[in-house]
C-alpha positions as CSV (number, residue, x, y, z in Angstrom):
1,M,46.4,97.0,48.4
2,V,48.8,99.4,47.3
3,M,48.7,101.5,50.0
4,H,48.7,98.3,52.3
5,K,51.9,97.6,50.9
6,V,53.6,100.9,50.7
7,Y,52.3,101.3,54.8
8,L,54.4,97.7,54.9
9,M,57.4,98.4,53.2
10,S,57.7,101.9,55.2
11,I,57.6,100.4,58.6
12,F,60.2,97.5,57.5
13,F,63.0,100.0,56.2
14,V,62.2,102.2,59.8
15,L,62.7,98.9,61.7
16,V,65.9,98.7,59.6
17,S,67.2,101.9,59.8
18,I,66.8,101.3,63.8
19,N,68.5,98.1,64.0
20,T,71.5,99.8,62.0
21,Y,71.5,102.7,64.3
22,S,71.4,100.3,67.4
23,Q,74.1,97.8,66.0
24,T,76.9,100.6,65.4
25,E,76.2,102.7,68.6
26,L,79.0,102.5,71.2
27,T,78.4,103.0,74.8
28,L,81.9,103.0,76.6
29,N,80.4,100.0,79.1
30,Q,80.0,98.1,75.6
31,A,83.6,99.0,74.6
32,W,85.0,97.9,77.8
33,E,83.0,94.5,77.5
34,K,84.2,93.9,74.2
35,A,87.7,94.6,74.8
36,Y,87.7,92.2,77.6
37,Q,86.5,89.5,75.8
38,D,89.2,89.2,72.7
39,Y,92.3,90.6,74.3
40,P,95.2,89.0,74.2
41,E,97.0,90.1,77.8
42,L,93.8,88.9,79.5
43,K,93.7,85.3,78.1
44,E,97.1,85.2,79.3
45,K,96.9,86.2,82.6
46,N,93.8,83.9,83.0
47,A,95.9,81.2,81.9
48,L,98.6,82.4,84.8
49,I,95.6,81.9,87.0
50,N,94.9,78.4,85.9
51,A,98.7,77.2,85.8
52,A,98.7,78.8,89.6
53,Q,96.2,76.7,90.6
54,F,97.3,73.6,89.0
55,N,100.5,74.5,91.3
56,T,98.7,74.2,94.4
57,L,97.1,70.6,93.3
58,T,100.6,69.8,92.8
59,V,101.8,71.3,96.0
60,K,98.9,69.5,98.0
61,S,99.2,65.9,96.3
62,G,102.7,66.3,98.7
63,M,99.9,64.9,101.1
64,L,99.8,61.6,99.0
65,P,102.7,58.8,99.6
66,N,105.1,58.4,97.4
67,S,104.8,54.9,95.7
68,Q,107.5,53.3,93.5
69,M,107.7,49.7,91.8
70,Q,110.4,48.7,89.7
71,L,110.5,45.1,87.5
72,Q,113.7,43.3,85.7
73,N,114.6,40.3,84.0
74,T,118.4,40.4,83.4
75,Y,120.6,37.8,82.0
76,G,124.4,37.7,82.8
77,T,127.4,36.5,84.4
78,F,127.6,36.0,88.3
79,E,131.3,36.1,89.1
80,G,131.6,37.6,92.3
81,S,134.5,39.1,94.3
82,G,134.7,39.6,98.2
83,G,134.3,43.0,99.6
84,A,131.6,45.3,100.0
85,F,130.6,48.7,98.4
86,F,127.8,51.2,98.4
87,P,126.3,51.5,94.8
88,L,124.1,54.1,95.9
89,P,124.0,56.6,98.9
90,G,122.2,55.1,101.6
91,I,122.7,51.4,100.1
92,F,125.3,49.1,100.5
93,N,125.8,45.6,98.6
94,V,128.7,42.8,99.9
95,N,129.2,39.9,97.4
96,A,130.2,36.8,97.9
97,N,132.3,34.1,96.2
98,N,132.2,32.7,92.5
99,P,130.6,29.2,93.3
100,D,132.6,25.9,91.9
101,S,130.8,26.0,88.6
102,Q,131.4,25.4,85.2
103,V,128.6,27.3,84.0
104,K,129.4,31.4,83.9
105,T,125.6,33.0,83.5
106,T,122.0,32.8,84.4
107,A,118.9,34.7,84.7
108,N,117.9,37.0,87.6
109,S,114.6,38.5,88.5
110,F,113.3,41.3,90.8
111,G,110.7,43.0,91.6
112,S,109.7,45.9,94.3
113,V,107.3,48.2,95.5
114,L,107.9,51.2,97.9
115,I,105.8,53.4,99.8
116,D,107.1,56.2,101.3
117,W,104.6,58.4,103.6
118,N,105.7,61.8,105.0
119,I,103.4,61.9,108.0
120,Y,104.5,64.6,109.3
121,Q,106.9,67.6,108.3
122,F,107.0,70.0,110.9
123,G,104.3,72.4,108.8
124,R,106.8,72.5,105.8
125,L,103.5,71.0,104.0
126,R,101.0,73.2,105.3
127,H,102.8,76.0,104.9
128,S,103.9,75.4,101.4
129,I,100.1,75.4,100.4
130,R,99.2,78.3,101.9
131,A,102.3,79.6,99.7
132,A,100.7,78.1,96.6
133,N,97.5,79.7,97.4
134,S,99.0,83.1,98.0
135,L,100.3,82.8,94.3
136,T,97.0,81.9,92.9
137,E,95.4,84.9,94.3
138,Q,98.3,87.2,93.5
139,A,97.7,85.7,89.8
140,R,93.8,86.7,90.5
141,G,94.8,90.3,91.2
142,E,97.2,90.4,87.9
143,F,94.4,89.7,86.1
144,T,92.5,92.5,87.6
145,L,95.0,94.8,87.5
146,S,94.8,93.7,83.8
147,K,91.6,94.6,83.2
148,L,91.8,98.1,84.8
149,N,94.7,98.6,82.6
150,I,92.4,98.1,79.4
151,Q,89.6,99.7,81.1
152,T,92.1,103.0,81.0
153,S,93.6,102.6,77.8
154,V,89.8,102.0,76.1
155,T,88.1,104.9,78.1
156,Q,91.1,107.0,76.8
157,L,90.6,106.0,73.4
158,Y,87.1,106.3,73.9
159,F,87.2,110.1,74.7
160,N,90.0,110.7,71.6
161,I,87.4,109.6,69.6
162,L,84.7,112.2,71.4
163,Y,87.7,114.8,71.2
164,S,88.0,114.3,67.3
165,D,84.4,114.1,66.7
166,A,83.8,117.2,68.7
167,Y,86.6,118.8,66.1
168,L,84.7,117.8,63.4
169,I,81.8,119.5,64.3
170,W,83.5,122.6,65.2
171,A,85.4,122.4,61.3
172,K,81.7,121.8,59.7
173,N,80.0,124.6,61.7
174,N,82.8,126.9,60.6
175,S,83.0,125.8,57.2
176,E,79.0,126.6,57.3
177,R,79.6,130.1,58.8
178,V,82.1,131.1,56.4
179,K,80.2,129.9,53.6
180,K,77.2,132.0,54.4
181,I,79.9,134.8,54.6
182,L,80.3,134.1,51.1
183,E,77.3,133.9,49.8
184,I,76.3,137.4,51.4
185,A,79.5,138.4,49.7
186,I,78.7,137.5,46.6
187,S,75.5,139.3,46.7
188,L,76.6,142.4,47.7
189,A,79.2,142.2,45.2
190,D,76.8,141.6,42.7
191,A,74.6,144.2,44.1
192,G,77.8,147.0,43.9
193,I,77.5,147.5,47.7
194,K,80.9,145.7,48.4
195,P,83.9,145.2,46.5
196,G,84.7,142.3,44.4
197,A,87.4,141.4,46.3
198,D,85.4,140.5,49.3
199,T,84.1,137.2,47.4
200,S,87.6,136.4,47.0
201,L,88.4,136.9,50.5
202,A,85.6,134.8,51.8
203,S,86.0,131.8,48.8
204,S,90.0,131.9,50.8
205,S,88.3,131.7,53.7
206,Y,85.6,129.1,53.1
207,L,88.3,126.5,51.3
208,Q,90.2,126.6,54.2
209,A,87.9,125.7,56.8
210,L,86.7,123.0,54.5
211,S,90.3,121.7,54.5
212,R,89.9,121.7,58.2
213,T,87.0,119.6,58.1
214,D,89.1,117.1,55.9
215,E,91.9,116.8,58.6
216,W,89.6,116.1,61.0
217,N,87.4,113.6,59.2
218,G,90.9,112.0,58.9
219,K,92.0,112.3,62.2
220,L,88.6,111.1,63.9
221,A,89.0,107.5,61.4
222,G,92.2,107.4,62.7
223,A,90.7,107.9,66.2
224,K,88.5,104.6,65.6
225,L,91.0,102.3,63.7
226,Q,92.7,103.1,67.2
227,L,90.4,101.4,69.6
228,S,90.1,98.7,67.1
229,E,93.5,97.6,69.0
230,F,91.0,96.3,71.9
231,I,88.0,95.8,69.4
232,P,89.1,93.9,66.7
233,D,85.9,94.0,64.9
234,L,85.2,97.8,65.5
235,G,85.6,99.5,61.8
236,T,85.2,103.1,61.1
237,N,81.1,103.1,61.0
238,V,80.6,103.4,64.3
239,S,78.5,106.4,66.5
240,I,79.3,106.6,70.0
241,K,77.3,109.3,72.5
242,T,78.7,112.8,72.2
243,D,75.9,114.7,73.8
244,F,77.2,115.0,77.3
245,Y,81.4,115.4,76.3
246,L,80.6,119.5,76.2
247,K,79.1,119.9,79.1
248,T,80.0,120.7,82.8
249,P,80.2,117.3,84.8
250,M,78.0,117.5,88.2
251,G,78.3,115.6,91.3
252,L,81.7,114.0,90.5
253,Y,82.8,111.9,93.4
254,R,85.8,113.5,95.3
255,P,88.1,110.4,96.9
256,D,90.9,112.1,98.9
257,S,92.4,108.5,99.5
258,V,92.5,104.6,98.1
259,N,93.2,101.7,100.4
260,N,91.8,99.2,98.0
261,H,93.1,99.3,94.6
262,P,94.2,96.5,92.1
263,V,97.9,97.2,92.0
264,L,98.4,97.7,95.9
265,N,96.7,94.5,96.0
266,V,99.0,92.5,93.9
267,L,101.7,94.4,96.0
268,E,100.3,93.3,99.2
269,Q,99.9,89.5,98.0
270,Q,103.8,89.8,97.2
271,V,104.2,90.7,100.9
272,T,101.7,88.1,101.9
273,Y,103.6,85.4,99.7
274,G,107.4,86.5,100.9
275,K,105.9,85.7,104.7
276,I,104.4,82.6,104.1
277,R,107.7,81.8,101.7
278,Q,109.6,82.5,105.0
279,K,108.3,80.1,107.4
280,V,108.3,77.3,104.8
281,E,112.2,78.1,104.2
282,G,112.5,78.0,108.4
283,R,110.8,74.4,108.4
284,K,113.6,72.9,105.7
285,L,115.6,73.5,108.6
286,L,113.8,70.4,110.5
287,P,113.8,66.9,109.5
288,A,110.3,65.1,108.0
289,V,109.2,61.7,109.5
290,S,107.8,59.2,107.2
291,L,106.2,55.7,107.1
292,L,107.9,53.5,105.0
293,G,106.8,50.2,103.2
294,G,108.1,47.6,100.6
295,A,107.9,44.1,99.0
296,S,109.7,42.5,96.8
297,F,110.2,39.2,94.9
298,R,113.9,37.5,93.9
299,G,114.5,34.7,91.7
300,S,117.8,33.4,90.2
301,G,119.3,30.7,88.1
302,I,121.4,29.7,91.1
303,G,119.5,27.4,93.3
304,T,121.0,24.6,96.1
305,S,121.1,22.3,93.2
306,G,123.3,24.1,91.1
307,I,122.9,26.4,88.0
308,N,120.3,26.9,85.2
309,N,121.8,29.5,82.4
310,R,118.1,29.3,80.6
311,L,116.7,32.9,79.9
312,T,113.5,31.8,81.9
313,S,115.7,30.6,85.0
314,G,115.2,34.2,86.7
315,F,112.1,33.0,87.7
316,Q,113.2,29.9,89.9
317,N,114.2,29.9,93.4
318,V,111.7,32.8,94.3
319,S,112.0,34.7,97.8
320,N,109.5,36.8,98.9
321,N,110.3,39.4,100.9
322,Y,108.3,42.6,102.9
323,L,109.5,45.8,105.5
324,A,107.9,48.2,107.3
325,G,109.2,51.0,109.4
326,I,109.3,54.7,110.3
327,G,112.0,56.5,109.4
328,L,113.6,59.9,110.2
329,T,115.0,62.1,106.9
330,W,117.5,65.3,108.0
331,N,119.1,67.1,105.4
332,I,121.8,68.6,107.8
333,S,123.1,70.9,105.0
334,D,119.9,72.4,104.8
335,I,120.8,73.8,108.2
336,Y,123.0,76.3,106.8
337,S,121.6,77.0,103.3
338,G,118.4,76.5,104.7
339,S,119.2,79.7,106.9
340,L,120.9,82.4,104.2
341,E,117.8,81.5,102.4
342,K,115.6,83.0,104.8
343,K,117.2,86.1,105.5
344,R,117.4,86.6,101.3
345,V,113.3,86.2,101.6
346,A,113.5,88.2,104.3
347,Q,115.0,91.3,102.3
348,Q,112.6,90.4,100.0
349,I,109.9,90.9,101.9
350,I,111.5,94.1,103.2
351,A,111.6,95.0,99.4
352,A,108.1,94.4,98.4
353,Q,106.7,95.9,101.4
354,S,108.4,99.2,100.5
355,R,107.2,98.6,97.0
356,Y,103.6,99.0,98.7
357,D,104.0,102.0,101.2
358,L,105.5,104.1,97.9
359,Q,102.6,103.2,95.5
360,K,100.0,103.6,97.6
361,I,101.9,107.1,98.9
362,Q,102.1,107.7,95.0
363,L,98.2,107.1,94.5
364,N,97.3,109.1,97.1
365,T,99.2,111.9,96.5
366,G,98.5,111.6,93.0
367,I,94.5,111.5,93.7
368,Q,94.4,114.6,95.8
369,S,96.9,116.5,92.8
370,I,94.0,115.4,90.6
371,N,91.4,117.2,92.7
372,A,92.8,119.9,93.1
373,K,93.3,120.2,88.4
374,I,89.9,118.9,88.5
375,T,88.5,121.8,90.7
376,E,90.1,124.3,88.8
377,Q,89.5,123.0,85.4
378,I,85.6,122.9,86.7
379,K,86.3,126.7,86.5
380,Q,88.1,127.0,83.6
381,V,85.1,124.9,81.4
382,S,82.2,127.1,82.8
383,K,84.0,130.2,81.9
384,S,84.8,128.9,78.6
385,D,81.4,127.6,77.9
386,S,80.2,131.5,78.7
387,A,83.1,132.2,76.1
388,V,81.4,130.7,73.6
389,Q,78.1,131.6,74.4
390,K,79.2,135.7,73.8
391,S,81.3,135.0,71.2
392,K,78.4,133.8,69.0
393,E,75.7,136.4,70.2
394,A,78.5,139.5,69.3
395,Y,79.3,137.2,65.4
396,E,75.4,137.1,65.1
397,L,75.4,140.7,65.5
398,Y,78.2,141.9,63.2
399,F,77.0,139.0,60.8
400,A,73.4,141.1,61.0
401,R,75.9,144.5,60.4
402,Y,77.8,143.1,57.5
403,E,74.9,141.8,55.7
404,S,73.3,145.3,56.3
405,G,76.4,147.1,54.3
406,L,77.5,148.4,57.9
407,I,81.0,146.9,58.0
408,N,83.4,145.4,55.6
409,L,84.4,141.8,55.1
410,T,87.4,141.8,57.4
411,E,85.8,142.7,60.3
412,L,83.5,140.0,60.1
413,L,85.9,137.9,59.4
414,Q,87.9,138.7,62.7
415,I,84.9,138.3,64.9
416,Q,84.8,134.4,62.9
417,L,88.2,133.6,63.9
418,L,87.7,135.3,67.5
419,L,84.2,133.0,68.0
420,Q,86.2,129.8,66.3
421,E,89.5,130.1,68.6
422,A,86.8,130.3,71.6
423,E,84.9,127.0,70.4
424,K,88.5,125.6,70.2
425,S,89.9,126.4,73.5
426,N,86.2,125.1,75.1
427,I,86.9,121.7,73.1
428,D,90.4,121.6,74.7
429,A,89.4,122.8,78.0
430,H,86.7,119.9,78.1
431,Q,88.9,117.4,76.7
432,S,91.9,118.3,79.7
433,L,89.2,118.0,82.7
434,W,88.4,114.4,81.0
435,D,91.5,113.8,80.8
436,Q,91.8,114.3,84.5
437,I,88.6,112.2,85.3
438,I,89.5,109.5,83.7
439,S,93.5,109.8,85.3
440,R,91.4,109.9,88.8
441,A,89.0,106.9,88.1
442,A,92.4,104.8,87.4
443,A,93.9,106.0,90.6
444,T,90.3,105.1,92.5
445,S,89.8,102.1,90.0
446,N,86.4,103.9,90.0
447,F,84.8,104.3,86.8
448,T,81.2,104.4,87.9
449,Y,80.6,108.0,86.2
450,L,81.9,108.0,83.1
451,S,80.0,104.7,82.5
452,N,76.3,106.2,83.6
453,Q,77.3,109.7,81.3
454,F,79.0,107.6,78.2
């Protein structure tokens, strides 16, 4: 029974340890997805997409007729005067003379409903809807571009963790090697084979190696905290896949040019929007045809039988009218100002097209430059790997000779320092190579290779 409980407890602790490990391991794909979920920039861009969509619906509502209604009941004097005037542009009124009455006040009521339906605008509304849709597509393109920028930043910070972790392992390996040297130095000094000064020299080297370990422990913790800008719940107790970091990348995708990049798509949408706006401005020079319809009622305290000055008298002597027709609206001043606006938009199109062409040239040139660097850096990494291997073989031989008392400690420490520098240079060479691979992934908006490896 006791053995059965021990067995169950063992299984429980194994499962807990496996679950804990799976929770702390972070792949590159997981890092991207976590950043997409919480980063405020994407929430901003998504809100702008929604705003652009509402703007499109607002523009489409221009297809519906405009309706206006007014109701009023007033009480006041009705002293008239001869002559005509324009109370509002497009409306005029003629007041009659004051009727012969001792009453100077009365009530008036008025209500009306007016419908103005633009049935033909010479394509102005159609192109306005197209322009609004283009703005929505531009907002979506900017959202995709922001995702790419976040993906690039997260990848760089992720590899900064890999870089710091590789250096931490390097520092720990150095400290272990120097620790063994110190142990051998102590045993040889105790045996009288080597001088006691070797112990102090080896101890000093060991303390320096330990200090480097502390340094890279701090840098690794700092690198993880930097990534927490994009992943707030990351913490420092996270593990990532490091086994491929110091390997030579094979089977890399080598594009020579790029056409479908988020930044190019955004700039292309700007050009498209400008061309549509130019058409909209051209249509503004033309009139609009509308169907008009209205109905009204009017009441007054002034009637054929005299004048009633009660507050409710405005609902007496009611007259109802309706009016229907077709109207032509043409803002003549738009002929000049619209022509200038059309020319201004044309210059904006030229500027947007130039930005697109420049960005495409820079992306394609950058990719070719990165390809050349990657080709040479792969050669550098291959040679650096071989140098580390040769340095390790040399160190093992010299360590065995020092252990046998055939060489002094200074020679061994020099060989150990050469091995240390070879490993350090190898880490830096790999990091430089990965930096270029990340740059090319960003320039081509293709992170597939990195996601497959990490």
